[in-house]
C-alpha angles and dihedrals in degrees: 000000000000114000112239096019117109125215091251089053091050093053092049091052091049092050092047091049089051093053093044096243100112100071138052136181131209120215134170134223133192091220107033096173092048090049092051092048087054092046092049092048087056095051097254111163107249112209095178129012115229105288138176107247122214089243093062102261124117111214145146136193141227135183119241120223089267091054098256121145114246112192117196123193132194110261112238 
């Protein structure tokens, strides 16, 4: 049992994990636009097109088949 985590919070986390909405991963690509073109051509669900972020990174996001967020940033 985790200290500080209520039974309700534990159930919520377990439900989110089962739906694939609890976790995310960050990857990088040399050609972000080319990668997103390939992903879209293969019917991958795009959550965010490649975008310049205010903090200087260019990134986008897709959803994997389990519903998890996969963020991909342009490799420097």
